[in-house]
N, C-alpha and C positions, 0 to 999 in steps of 0.2 A: 646675752647676745646673740650668742647661733638663730633662736625662735625668733629673734625682732632681723635678722637677713636673713631667714630664712620667705617672711612674712613678706616682708619688702622685694625679694625674688619674684616671689610666686602673684604678690599683687600687681608687680608690674608686666609680669612675661603676659596675664591674665588680661590687663591693661590691653596688650598687644594686640592677640588674639580677639579683643571684640574691637577693635577698630579694624584690623584685617574682615573681619564677618562684617559690617556697618562697610567699606568702603569698598566689596566687592562686586558689587550690581553694575555701583557707576562706572567703573574702573573699566569693568567688562564692556561697558556699552561703550564704553572713550575707544578700546581696544583693537573691537568688533572694524573699528573704522580706517583702522593702518590694513594699508595696502597687501604688504608681510603676511598677520595676521590673517587676513582673512580666507586665504586665500588656504592657513590649514585645518584642518579638524578641532573640534570645541572643548575638547578632551587637553589640548596641544593651549590652545592659546586661553585656557580657566588656569593652566600648571604656568603655564609665560604670566597672568596675571597677577596666580598668588605667589610667585617666588619675586617679582617688580615688585609689590608691596612688601611684603615680610623686608625685601631687603635695606631697603627704605626708611619703611619702621624701625628692625630690631636693632642699628644704629641708636636708633635716640633713646626705647628701652632699656638696649645696655647702661650705656653714659646715664642716664637716669637712676638704676639702680647701681651701681658709680658711688654718684654723687650723694644722694639718702642713705651709704652704704659707710661712706669716708663722715659723712656727718655724724653719723651716727658713732663710727670709732675715736672721732677726732676731738669731738666738739666744732655747731654751728659756725662760728668764729674762728677758728680754723679752715674751714674752708667754705673762704667767700664767694659769692655770686664776681667780685669786681676783683683781680690781685692785684693790688696797685704798690710792689714791689720800694719803689723810687717816692711816691707818695708825687708822685703828681698831678698837676691841676686836670680835672675834667668834668663831662655835663650826663655822666653816665649814673640811670639810674638802677640799682641793681632789684629790685622789683620789676622788672623793666626783662633782669634779663638768667633766659632758659634752663644753660647751663655755666659757662665761667670764664668771664673776659680777664685777659692781659693786659691793663695799660703803660702800656712801652712810650718809650722818644723814639726807638729804634726806625728807619723803616724800613720795612719789610716787605716792600719791595721790589727794591733794590738788586738790581741785576747779582751784580758782584757778590753781593751778600751773600746772598742765594745758590747762586754759583761756588763759592767757599763753601757752605753750608755739603751742597749738594758731594762736592769733590772729597770733603770729611768725612764724610760719608757708604765713600765707596771710596774709597780707599782703608779705609777699619772696617769693614764688614767679612763677616764670619765669611772660612774658609775651612773647606775639606772636610774629611767623614771617616765617623768612624773614632779609630786612635790616631787618626792624624788632622780631627779636625781644628781647628782654628779659630774662640770665641771671640764674637765681633771686638771690638776695641770700644765701643760706643758705649760710652761710661758716663755717669754722672761727673766726673773726674777730669776727663777725658774732656768732655763737652764743655766746663766751669774754664780749663784751659788752652783750650782749642779755637773754643766759637764769642765767651765771653766778651773777648779783647775785641773783637770784631766788629760787636754797636759803640762801639766809642766812634768807628771811624766812619758812619753811617746815624746821625741822630738825622731827624728832618726836624726841619720845622712847622711843621702844619699843626695848629691846634688842635687837640684835643677833645 
């Protein structure tokens, strides 16, 4: 399995470098027209084009590696494109999903819910350094006991 995982990582990051190389010229031409970048040295502009492209594309490459490795490790059926733990009706075609989608009837745009989540994270973050370090209290258990009950209060009436 180790060799298969190594192969996945090499494939995805090879694709990443090919994409960055293929897009560089067109991305550079667009940046040359940027009023700030046009005042800088060509090497600085080229470096900024590379960094921008790398940042935007590398996350997708890492996500794709993780998904492929998870499917290899846990099986295709255990890493679905559409996660629907409550068996809610939906019209999402799994073949059209590049990452992973969770089907939910929780109103994830609800301001109160977002505030509660932000508060939970802020009140449970890691603190200190060295021997005085206190680890984050954001764990599966604390999320389940604190955040999961909030979802019942903010159910969406919108059809999926």
